[in-house]
Backbone as CSV, one residue per row, in Angstrom:
resi,resn,N_x,N_y,N_z,CA_x,CA_y,CA_z,C_x,C_y,C_z
1,MET,62.931,100.016,102.900,63.459,98.682,102.618,62.785,98.074,101.400
2,THR,61.490,98.399,101.179,60.768,97.834,100.042,61.420,98.224,98.723
3,SER,61.760,99.519,98.581,62.401,99.968,97.346,63.756,99.312,97.154
4,LEU,64.457,99.064,98.262,65.749,98.404,98.185,65.590,96.987,97.669
5,LEU,64.611,96.261,98.191,64.385,94.892,97.746,63.938,94.857,96.295
6,MET,63.178,95.852,95.871,62.763,95.918,94.475,63.972,96.108,93.573
7,LEU,64.913,96.967,93.999,66.124,97.188,93.219,66.902,95.890,93.067
8,ILE,67.065,95.180,94.181,67.828,93.940,94.150,67.126,92.899,93.278
9,SER,65.794,92.843,93.352,65.052,91.844,92.581,65.155,92.085,91.082
10,LEU,65.456,93.321,90.668,65.561,93.635,89.250,66.922,93.268,88.663
11,LEU,67.885,92.990,89.524,69.231,92.735,89.038,69.333,91.342,88.413
12,VAL,70.089,91.242,87.328,70.238,89.990,86.609,71.350,89.173,87.241
13,ALA,71.156,87.864,87.369,72.129,87.015,88.045,73.349,86.774,87.169
14,VAL,74.523,86.973,87.770,75.776,86.685,87.071,76.903,86.613,88.091
15,SER,77.926,85.830,87.821,79.079,85.737,88.712,80.120,86.761,88.319
16,THR,80.776,87.375,89.340,81.839,88.338,89.070,83.192,87.835,89.565
17,ALA,83.299,86.544,89.788,84.586,85.974,90.187,85.323,85.513,88.933
18,THR,86.223,86.312,88.416,86.898,85.986,87.166,88.160,85.174,87.392
19,GLY,88.761,85.309,88.573,90.027,84.643,88.801,91.199,85.355,88.156
20,ASN,90.949,86.469,87.492,92.000,87.230,86.830,91.902,88.673,87.279
21,LEU,92.917,89.135,87.999,92.880,90.484,88.564,92.883,91.562,87.487
22,ASN,93.373,91.239,86.287,93.293,92.191,85.184,91.855,92.519,84.818
23,HIS,90.953,91.567,85.023,89.549,91.757,84.683,88.799,92.565,85.737
24,ASP,89.320,92.579,86.951,88.593,93.177,88.074,89.111,94.544,88.494
25,PHE,90.379,94.858,88.214,91.000,96.056,88.773,91.802,96.825,87.737
26,ASP,91.895,98.135,87.970,92.772,99.016,87.208,93.818,99.602,88.156
27,ILE,95.073,99.627,87.709,96.110,100.352,88.440,95.834,101.844,88.246
28,THR,95.734,102.582,89.331,95.308,103.979,89.236,96.417,104.987,89.502
29,TRP,97.446,104.589,90.238,98.537,105.536,90.476,99.772,104.774,90.942
30,GLY,100.920,105.453,90.858,102.158,104.847,91.341,103.255,104.730,90.310
31,ASP,102.979,105.068,89.032,104.033,105.101,88.016,104.835,103.800,88.000
32,ARG,104.154,102.703,87.700,104.739,101.360,87.561,105.137,100.717,88.880
33,ARG,104.781,101.325,89.998,105.047,100.675,91.288,103.998,99.619,91.609
34,ALA,102.885,99.666,90.909,101.850,98.639,91.041,101.909,97.742,89.814
35,LYS,101.800,96.428,90.042,101.939,95.479,88.934,100.925,94.343,89.084
36,ILE,100.390,93.900,87.960,99.590,92.682,87.914,100.418,91.634,87.188
37,LEU,100.682,90.520,87.864,101.651,89.531,87.408,101.002,88.155,87.263
38,ASN,101.799,87.216,86.753,101.395,85.799,86.682,100.044,85.615,86.005
39,ASN,99.893,86.242,84.828,98.645,86.122,84.063,97.424,86.524,84.875
40,GLY,97.584,87.581,85.664,96.455,88.104,86.428,96.206,87.426,87.755
41,GLN,97.110,86.558,88.189,96.895,85.831,89.443,97.464,86.552,90.661
42,LEU,98.294,87.554,90.459,98.960,88.254,91.568,99.020,89.738,91.258
43,LEU,98.753,90.560,92.280,98.889,92.010,92.167,99.796,92.478,93.286
44,THR,100.751,93.343,92.973,101.641,93.884,94.005,101.615,95.404,93.974
45,LEU,101.654,95.995,95.165,101.816,97.435,95.333,103.152,97.688,96.007
46,SER,103.835,98.741,95.570,105.131,99.087,96.161,105.164,100.554,96.570
47,LEU,106.001,100.822,97.561,106.195,102.165,98.097,107.687,102.425,98.221
48,ASP,108.130,103.567,97.691,109.487,104.044,97.948,109.403,105.504,98.379
49,LYS,110.528,106.154,98.526,110.520,107.508,99.076,109.833,108.507,98.144
50,THR,109.755,108.174,96.863,109.133,109.078,95.897,107.624,108.952,95.882
51,SER,107.110,107.714,95.958,105.674,107.521,95.805,105.235,106.152,96.299
52,GLY,103.950,106.071,96.622,103.299,104.793,96.841,102.590,104.361,95.573
53,SER,101.538,103.544,95.710,100.809,103.069,94.537,99.438,102.573,94.966
54,GLY,98.556,102.386,93.962,97.217,101.956,94.311,96.441,101.419,93.125
55,PHE,95.298,100.772,93.428,94.418,100.266,92.384,92.961,100.474,92.781
56,LYS,92.081,100.289,91.799,90.647,100.507,91.980,89.892,99.467,91.165
57,SER,88.760,99.033,91.681,87.969,98.041,90.951,87.339,98.651,89.704
58,LYS,87.162,97.823,88.689,86.481,98.263,87.482,84.985,98.451,87.732
59,ASN,84.424,97.652,88.638,82.995,97.702,88.936,82.740,98.353,90.287
60,GLN,81.516,98.838,90.446,81.017,99.254,91.754,80.173,98.120,92.335
61,TYR,80.003,98.153,93.651,79.243,97.113,94.336,78.219,97.758,95.270
62,LEU,77.006,97.230,95.217,75.953,97.633,96.145,75.518,96.377,96.874
63,PHE,76.166,96.123,98.005,76.067,94.919,98.815,76.920,93.795,98.204
64,GLY,77.433,92.962,99.068,78.223,91.842,98.584,78.983,91.146,99.689
65,LYS,79.469,89.967,99.333,80.376,89.189,100.179,81.692,89.143,99.415
66,ILE,82.649,89.945,99.847,83.836,90.235,99.048,85.085,89.793,99.806
67,ASP,85.887,88.953,99.149,87.108,88.420,99.742,88.325,88.876,98.945
68,MET,89.416,89.114,99.660,90.716,89.335,99.031,91.783,88.750,99.952
69,GLN,92.764,88.070,99.348,93.905,87.593,100.121,95.041,88.604,100.003
70,LEU,95.615,88.970,101.147,96.720,89.914,101.209,97.893,89.302,101.955
71,LYS,99.087,89.665,101.513,100.314,89.424,102.279,100.968,90.779,102.462
72,LEU,101.137,91.192,103.719,101.541,92.565,104.016,103.053,92.751,103.960
73,VAL,103.448,94.030,103.991,104.866,94.408,103.931,105.632,93.732,105.069
74,PRO,106.674,92.952,104.757,107.426,92.266,105.814,108.497,93.159,106.434
75,GLY,109.086,92.658,107.533,110.212,93.355,108.151,109.799,94.651,108.822
76,ASN,110.662,95.630,108.744,110.394,96.932,109.356,109.448,97.715,108.452
77,SER,108.154,97.647,108.756,107.140,98.329,107.949,106.631,99.588,108.639
78,ALA,107.336,100.029,109.685,106.899,101.211,110.433,106.701,102.397,109.500
79,GLY,105.618,103.140,109.726,105.319,104.325,108.933,104.481,104.064,107.703
80,THR,104.357,102.798,107.294,103.596,102.473,106.090,102.161,102.096,106.454
81,VAL,101.258,102.359,105.513,99.864,101.939,105.659,99.439,101.242,104.375
82,THR,98.879,100.054,104.532,98.242,99.354,103.426,96.738,99.457,103.647
83,ALA,96.070,100.192,102.764,94.636,100.415,102.897,93.894,99.563,101.878
84,TYR,92.813,98.906,102.326,91.958,98.108,101.450,90.525,98.394,101.870
85,TYR,89.733,98.982,100.976,88.447,99.499,101.435,87.455,99.642,100.290
86,LEU,86.189,99.778,100.650,85.122,100.112,99.716,84.708,101.550,99.985
87,SER,84.430,102.302,98.914,84.022,103.684,99.116,83.244,104.192,97.913
88,SER,82.240,105.020,98.198,81.582,105.805,97.160,82.282,107.163,97.100
89,LEU,81.719,108.096,96.342,82.365,109.386,96.138,81.552,110.511,96.768
90,GLY,82.214,111.655,96.986,81.517,112.848,97.420,81.598,113.096,98.913
91,SER,81.119,114.261,99.317,81.215,114.681,100.718,80.299,113.872,101.634
92,THR,79.296,113.215,101.071,78.403,112.369,101.872,78.602,110.901,101.510
93,HIS,79.856,110.539,101.247,80.152,109.179,100.799,79.989,108.166,101.928
94,ASP,79.814,106.911,101.538,79.871,105.773,102.449,81.206,105.061,102.242
95,GLU,81.678,104.379,103.293,82.998,103.744,103.197,83.096,102.631,104.234
96,ILE,83.776,101.549,103.852,84.024,100.408,104.738,85.514,100.107,104.652
97,ASP,86.233,100.249,105.755,87.704,100.269,105.738,88.371,99.112,106.450
98,PHE,89.356,98.518,105.775,90.472,97.812,106.399,91.713,98.671,106.172
99,GLU,92.475,98.966,107.218,93.779,99.597,107.066,94.774,98.855,107.944
100,PHE,95.946,98.581,107.380,96.971,97.813,108.093,98.122,98.754,108.384
101,LEU,98.341,99.023,109.668,99.351,99.989,110.096,100.646,99.245,110.394
102,GLY,101.704,99.599,109.659,102.979,98.908,109.803,103.637,99.160,111.148
103,ASN,104.687,98.369,111.425,105.375,98.487,112.698,106.827,98.064,112.544
104,LEU,107.606,98.266,113.614,108.987,97.809,113.636,109.039,96.290,113.552
105,SER,110.147,95.771,113.046,110.306,94.322,112.946,110.056,93.661,114.297
106,GLY,109.234,92.617,114.297,108.940,91.889,115.520,107.753,92.416,116.288
107,ASP,107.328,93.645,116.007,106.135,94.199,116.643,104.923,93.954,115.746
108,PRO,103.744,93.794,116.336,102.590,93.388,115.530,102.016,94.519,114.689
109,TYR,101.510,94.141,113.522,100.677,95.056,112.740,99.436,95.420,113.542
110,ILE,98.876,96.583,113.261,97.563,96.960,113.787,96.580,96.968,112.624
111,LEU,95.498,96.214,112.769,94.406,96.233,111.803,93.385,97.267,112.265
112,HIS,93.230,98.300,111.459,92.366,99.439,111.764,91.110,99.314,110.899
113,THR,89.931,99.364,111.516,88.679,99.293,110.766,87.837,100.536,111.038
114,ASN,87.005,100.891,110.056,86.146,102.057,110.212,84.956,101.914,109.275
115,VAL,83.857,102.579,109.613,82.665,102.618,108.777,82.226,104.074,108.668
116,PHE,82.072,104.553,107.427,81.548,105.897,107.164,80.126,105.782,106.622
117,THR,79.247,106.625,107.124,77.904,106.737,106.572,77.617,108.210,106.327
118,GLN,77.227,108.515,105.086,76.894,109.885,104.691,78.019,110.859,105.053
119,GLY,79.251,110.425,104.828,80.411,111.272,105.028,80.956,111.312,106.445
120,LYS,80.321,110.614,107.372,80.739,110.648,108.773,81.338,109.304,109.183
121,GLY,82.585,109.357,109.695,83.262,108.156,110.166,83.359,108.144,111.684
122,ASN,84.586,108.203,112.186,84.831,108.223,113.638,84.278,106.974,114.331
123,ARG,84.313,105.841,113.607,83.829,104.587,114.196,84.967,103.548,114.180
124,GLU,86.116,103.950,114.670,87.304,103.108,114.578,87.300,101.976,115.608
125,GLN,87.652,100.800,115.147,88.026,99.697,116.025,89.344,99.144,115.499
126,GLN,90.266,98.847,116.432,91.591,98.374,116.051,91.893,97.045,116.727
127,PHE,92.669,96.220,116.010,92.954,94.865,116.477,94.405,94.507,116.195
128,TYR,94.974,93.663,117.066,96.128,92.880,116.679,95.602,91.614,115.992
129,LEU,96.458,90.980,115.199,96.097,89.722,114.571,96.730,88.568,115.332
130,TRP,96.172,87.391,115.183,96.641,86.217,115.921,97.646,85.406,115.092
131,PHE,98.229,86.066,114.089,99.230,85.442,113.219,100.086,86.562,112.650
132,ASP,101.182,86.195,111.980,102.037,87.172,111.315,101.505,87.371,109.890
133,PRO,100.925,88.541,109.591,100.294,88.736,108.279,101.281,88.980,107.145
134,THR,102.588,88.924,107.461,103.608,89.140,106.435,104.201,87.834,105.921
135,LYS,103.931,86.722,106.612,104.559,85.448,106.263,103.839,84.723,105.141
136,ASP,102.535,84.943,105.043,101.732,84.238,104.054,100.502,85.073,103.725
137,PHE,99.735,84.616,102.741,98.489,85.279,102.397,97.391,84.892,103.382
138,HIS,96.564,85.872,103.729,95.396,85.640,104.577,94.200,86.341,103.942
139,THR,93.021,85.821,104.215,91.804,86.313,103.573,91.108,87.350,104.444
140,TYR,90.879,88.519,103.875,90.181,89.615,104.553,88.862,89.837,103.815
141,SER,87.768,89.758,104.549,86.442,89.712,103.939,85.516,90.768,104.515
142,ILE,84.632,91.239,103.656,83.545,92.130,104.066,82.235,91.528,103.580
143,LEU,81.337,91.266,104.495,79.964,90.896,104.157,79.106,92.120,104.415
144,TRP,78.568,92.669,103.346,77.755,93.893,103.420,76.393,93.583,102.832
145,ASN,75.388,93.553,103.680,74.025,93.331,103.202,73.088,94.308,103.915
146,PRO,71.805,94.297,103.624,70.921,95.299,104.240,70.797,95.204,105.754
147,GLN,71.240,94.085,106.349,71.129,93.916,107.800,72.350,94.412,108.563
148,SER,73.538,94.228,107.969,74.753,94.564,108.715,75.969,94.536,107.813
149,ILE,77.086,95.008,108.363,78.406,94.875,107.758,79.244,94.030,108.713
150,ILE,79.819,92.947,108.209,80.646,92.067,109.036,82.045,92.011,108.440
151,PHE,83.049,92.378,109.241,84.452,92.260,108.864,84.958,90.902,109.354
152,SER,85.670,90.165,108.482,86.202,88.857,108.882,87.644,88.713,108.424
153,VAL,88.390,87.886,109.161,89.765,87.545,108.818,89.882,86.025,108.809
154,ASP,90.242,85.457,107.677,90.309,84.000,107.519,89.025,83.321,107.997
155,GLY,87.898,83.942,107.701,86.604,83.366,108.057,86.154,83.625,109.474
156,THR,86.995,84.268,110.283,86.634,84.586,111.662,86.126,86.026,111.733
157,PRO,84.877,86.244,112.138,84.369,87.618,112.222,85.050,88.387,113.343
158,ILE,85.399,89.640,113.062,86.060,90.462,114.078,85.222,91.669,114.464
159,ARG,84.282,92.060,113.587,83.504,93.258,113.855,82.187,93.197,113.096
160,GLN,81.134,93.728,113.720,79.836,93.853,113.068,79.285,95.257,113.277
161,PHE,78.811,95.867,112.184,78.121,97.153,112.257,76.697,96.911,111.770
162,LYS,75.738,96.979,112.687,74.362,96.610,112.375,73.590,97.771,111.765
163,ASN,72.576,97.430,110.994,71.642,98.417,110.475,70.671,98.798,111.584
164,LEU,70.845,100.009,112.110,69.990,100.520,113.174,69.249,101.772,112.700
165,GLU,68.895,101.765,111.415,68.184,102.914,110.849,66.861,103.185,111.561
166,SER,66.245,102.130,112.054,64.962,102.320,112.754,65.125,103.166,114.005
167,ASN,66.393,103.290,114.477,66.691,104.122,115.637,67.365,105.436,115.234
168,GLY,67.296,105.749,113.940,67.826,107.025,113.470,69.310,107.048,113.194
169,ILE,69.938,105.878,113.078,71.376,105.796,112.828,71.598,105.423,111.362
170,PRO,72.282,106.263,110.587,72.454,105.984,109.156,73.194,104.666,108.910
171,PHE,72.852,104.031,107.782,73.486,102.773,107.386,73.740,102.829,105.885
172,PRO,74.916,102.368,105.431,75.207,102.412,103.988,74.331,101.428,103.215
173,LYS,73.458,101.940,102.378,72.610,101.028,101.600,72.174,101.603,100.251
174,LYS,72.453,102.856,99.981,71.978,103.487,98.745,73.089,103.822,97.763
175,GLN,74.327,103.912,98.242,75.438,104.312,97.381,76.306,103.110,97.030
176,ALA,76.413,102.819,95.745,77.339,101.778,95.313,78.776,102.229,95.572
177,MET,79.647,101.277,95.852,81.026,101.592,96.203,82.011,100.874,95.288
178,TRP,83.127,101.545,94.997,84.267,100.906,94.369,85.140,100.266,95.448
179,ILE,85.957,99.316,95.043,86.997,98.762,95.906,88.302,99.468,95.576
180,TYR,88.985,99.917,96.597,90.268,100.593,96.436,91.322,99.905,97.302
181,SER,92.567,100.025,96.885,93.665,99.682,97.779,94.862,100.548,97.453
182,SER,95.640,100.856,98.481,96.840,101.676,98.285,97.871,101.327,99.341
183,LEU,99.122,101.539,98.990,100.247,101.425,99.918,100.936,102.775,99.923
184,TRP,101.016,103.400,101.101,101.485,104.783,101.149,102.214,105.066,102.460
185,ASN,102.928,106.173,102.460,103.686,106.592,103.637,102.825,107.466,104.532
186,ALA,102.669,107.051,105.791,101.891,107.826,106.760,102.650,107.909,108.071
187,ASP,103.955,108.182,107.971,104.755,108.127,109.196,104.523,109.315,110.124
188,ASP,103.624,110.227,109.729,103.256,111.300,110.663,102.244,110.820,111.703
189,TRP,101.652,109.611,111.505,100.675,109.121,112.486,100.600,107.598,112.615
190,ALA,101.076,106.834,111.629,100.718,105.414,111.533,101.300,104.553,112.656
191,THR,102.538,104.811,113.053,103.214,103.942,114.020,103.526,104.727,115.287
192,ARG,102.909,104.292,116.371,103.063,104.952,117.675,102.778,106.448,117.575
193,GLY,101.699,106.755,116.866,101.277,108.147,116.761,102.237,109.040,116.012
194,GLY,103.104,108.453,115.188,104.057,109.224,114.405,105.442,109.299,115.011
195,LEU,105.636,108.653,116.163,106.950,108.696,116.808,107.992,107.889,116.041
196,VAL,107.541,106.802,115.391,108.462,105.963,114.623,108.302,106.301,113.150
197,LYS,109.375,106.696,112.515,109.340,107.126,111.119,109.699,105.979,110.171
198,THR,109.350,106.154,108.908,109.676,105.167,107.884,111.184,105.104,107.670
199,ASP,111.723,103.896,107.644,113.148,103.678,107.379,113.297,103.424,105.878
200,TRP,113.659,104.459,105.143,113.686,104.344,103.687,114.806,103.448,103.187
201,SER,115.744,103.099,104.057,116.782,102.149,103.633,116.199,100.755,103.411
202,GLN,114.983,100.522,103.906,114.314,99.235,103.719,113.466,99.202,102.446
203,ALA,113.320,100.354,101.777,112.478,100.438,100.584,113.112,99.673,99.407
204,PRO,112.317,99.205,98.426,110.865,99.405,98.351,110.105,98.443,99.266
205,PHE,108.999,98.942,99.781,108.076,98.136,100.574,107.009,97.573,99.628
206,THR,106.645,96.312,99.822,105.718,95.672,98.882,104.641,94.878,99.616
207,ALA,103.413,95.074,99.203,102.272,94.277,99.655,101.712,93.520,98.456
208,SER,101.192,92.312,98.697,100.745,91.444,97.609,99.289,91.033,97.792
209,TYR,98.614,90.813,96.661,97.179,90.502,96.640,96.918,89.342,95.682
210,ARG,95.946,88.503,96.035,95.535,87.437,95.134,94.138,86.944,95.532
211,ASN,93.568,86.087,94.679,92.309,85.379,94.965,91.161,86.317,95.352
212,PHE,91.003,87.390,94.587,89.821,88.240,94.770,88.565,87.448,94.424
213,ASN,87.529,87.616,95.238,86.278,86.896,94.995,85.097,87.791,95.344
214,ALA,84.322,88.139,94.326,83.072,88.868,94.533,81.932,88.135,93.833
215,ALA,82.006,86.794,93.877,80.986,85.989,93.210,79.617,86.162,93.852
216,GLN,79.616,86.506,95.147,78.353,86.741,95.842,78.242,88.248,96.115
217,ALA,77.790,88.967,95.109,77.720,90.428,95.221,76.797,90.974,94.152
218,CYS,76.368,92.211,94.365,75.640,92.961,93.346,76.601,93.997,92.783
219,SER,76.898,93.900,91.493,77.888,94.788,90.892,77.270,95.651,89.820
220,LEU,77.859,96.838,89.654,77.470,97.775,88.610,78.675,97.988,87.726
221,SER,78.551,97.606,86.462,79.669,97.688,85.540,79.919,99.118,85.121
222,SER,81.191,99.507,85.051,81.548,100.852,84.604,81.422,100.999,83.092
223,SER,81.365,99.878,82.383,81.303,99.916,80.924,79.876,99.924,80.393
224,SER,78.901,99.743,81.283,77.505,99.776,80.863,76.649,100.212,82.035
225,SER,75.402,100.430,81.777,74.489,100.846,82.839,73.839,99.660,83.523
226,SER,74.229,98.448,83.131,73.584,97.255,83.676,74.126,96.917,85.052
227,SER,73.300,96.265,85.841,73.678,95.799,87.169,73.447,94.298,87.237
228,SER,74.139,93.651,88.160,73.980,92.206,88.257,74.220,91.737,89.671
229,CYS,73.505,90.691,90.059,73.686,90.039,91.347,74.009,88.571,91.128
230,SER,74.635,87.941,92.112,74.970,86.534,91.996,73.721,85.673,92.082
231,ASN,73.813,84.474,91.526,72.692,83.539,91.579,72.328,83.180,93.008
232,ASN,73.355,82.963,93.818,73.132,82.596,95.218,72.923,83.867,96.024
233,SER,71.699,84.097,96.473,71.400,85.342,97.182,71.280,85.144,98.693
234,SER,71.723,83.995,99.219,71.598,83.747,100.652,72.399,84.757,101.469
235,TRP,73.479,85.288,100.880,74.309,86.264,101.592,73.542,87.553,101.891
236,LEU,72.478,87.824,101.133,71.715,89.055,101.344,71.000,89.073,102.695
237,THR,70.781,87.898,103.267,70.120,87.810,104.575,71.029,87.159,105.621
238,GLU,72.288,86.934,105.269,73.205,86.255,106.182,73.517,87.132,107.399
239,SER,73.593,86.504,108.547,73.966,87.195,109.781,74.835,86.267,110.614
240,LEU,75.310,86.746,111.732,76.149,85.920,112.599,75.308,84.858,113.291
241,ASP,75.722,83.598,113.151,75.074,82.544,113.923,75.718,82.489,115.308
242,SER,75.329,81.531,116.117,75.837,81.469,117.494,77.352,81.264,117.523
243,THR,77.860,80.462,116.576,79.313,80.262,116.502,80.014,81.560,116.132
244,GLY,79.466,82.290,115.154,80.040,83.567,114.763,80.032,84.568,115.897
245,GLN,78.954,84.574,116.668,78.872,85.488,117.806,79.925,85.147,118.860
246,GLN,80.170,83.849,119.062,81.209,83.438,120.011,82.601,83.833,119.520
247,ARG,82.821,83.680,118.204,84.128,84.019,117.646,84.403,85.515,117.731
248,ILE,83.397,86.314,117.440,83.607,87.763,117.478,83.884,88.219,118.908
249,LYS,83.252,87.591,119.878,83.523,87.906,121.289,84.945,87.508,121.652
250,TRP,85.398,86.360,121.144,86.761,85.888,121.426,87.789,86.872,120.863
251,VAL,87.581,87.296,119.602,88.509,88.239,118.991,88.519,89.556,119.759
252,GLN,87.342,90.072,120.074,87.276,91.381,120.712,87.797,91.340,122.147
253,LYS,87.683,90.209,122.797,88.225,90.072,124.158,89.747,89.976,124.151
254,ASN,90.302,89.256,123.157,91.722,88.934,123.180,92.590,89.791,122.272
255,TYR,91.998,90.402,121.239,92.820,91.072,120.238,92.413,92.510,119.937
256,MET,91.279,92.965,120.423,90.904,94.353,120.191,91.737,95.265,121.088
257,ILE,92.317,96.324,120.477,93.146,97.234,121.260,92.565,98.645,121.312
258,TYR,91.561,98.913,120.485,90.865,100.203,120.567,89.436,100.023,120.082
259,ASN,88.496,100.651,120.801,87.084,100.619,120.439,86.494,102.000,120.716
260,TYR,86.057,102.666,119.660,85.486,104.007,119.836,84.301,104.002,120.789
261,CYS,83.649,102.861,120.902,82.460,102.774,121.754,82.782,102.732,123.250
262,THR,84.059,102.687,123.598,84.437,102.747,125.012,85.293,103.978,125.320
263,ASP,85.479,104.845,124.323,86.381,105.990,124.468,85.604,107.215,124.984
264,THR,85.364,107.224,126.282,84.575,108.312,126.869,85.330,109.643,126.859
265,LYS,86.665,109.608,126.855,87.430,110.856,126.782,87.247,111.528,125.421
266,ARG,87.147,110.723,124.388,86.973,111.259,123.043,85.568,111.815,122.832
267,PHE,84.607,111.221,123.507,83.208,111.627,123.349,82.638,112.067,124.708
268,PRO,83.130,113.198,125.230,82.698,113.623,126.567,81.203,113.956,126.645
269,GLN,80.584,114.248,125.506,79.150,114.557,125.513,78.291,113.301,125.403
270,GLY,78.955,112.151,125.359,78.227,110.890,125.251,78.695,110.085,124.055
271,LEU,78.736,108.769,124.203,79.179,107.897,123.134,78.178,107.943,121.979
272,PRO,78.646,107.650,120.747,77.739,107.590,119.597,76.562,106.650,119.883
273,PRO,75.376,106.961,119.359,74.167,106.224,119.751,74.212,104.734,119.415
274,GLU,74.933,104.349,118.342,74.958,102.918,118.009,75.685,102.097,119.057
275,CYS,76.536,102.755,119.862,77.311,102.022,120.859,76.434,101.388,121.935
276,SER,75.343,102.034,122.263,74.460,101.501,123.301,73.442,100.522,122.740
277,GLN,73.379,100.417,121.397,72.360,99.571,120.781,72.934,98.388,120.033
278,ALA,74.257,98.371,119.856,74.869,97.287,119.089,74.872,95.986,119.849
């Protein structure tokens, strides 16, 4: 931890909230199916039968409080997946995932979350949302600091992955990550285990993004070797207060539909060690 704090202390303070998505992201694939519009205020991804689309952040991040507003594919979105996540590279990569699994009209989206450490995932938790995520923009946030990773929706925490390295459980803290997002066809598994296929007569499918905010983060620029952290470093030690703990219990009691930590059939030799310590 000492070396980690030394690294953070060396970073120069600067804000990375530009308000212009052109400054923060590059379109990486999709052959014009991804667009940045309205002078950088809106980004859209589209999917048709030929291809999906995606984007990637210009900078990498090593810890941060990162917000993005999304409006998901409306109507019959069965078979589609909108992925929004942080990830490093390589076979021992770290990753923090939001994935939104589409559904038939009138049926709820499934919010799928996962955490990878040193290339190992299998830490899925899934939720229904308490609103229709296709009607308006909602804020999806990741607070990643040396103590924990907290997933939040509109400011309400839904999941926490704690740093339990002292008990031999790996935690993402050494690999900087890019932000990625993609809209793609996954009808072999996304909706009811692949039973419901994508209805291509509804294409193109479109997801929208706005109001990216990484003002409270440590970023590594791809254009230089310099690193920077925000002036306000309180997020580096932020954790769930009593209200946050109550909210996360409320969400998990009422809206969680899958938790790897209770799936004894999947782990007949015993649940992952963090499950008994979280």
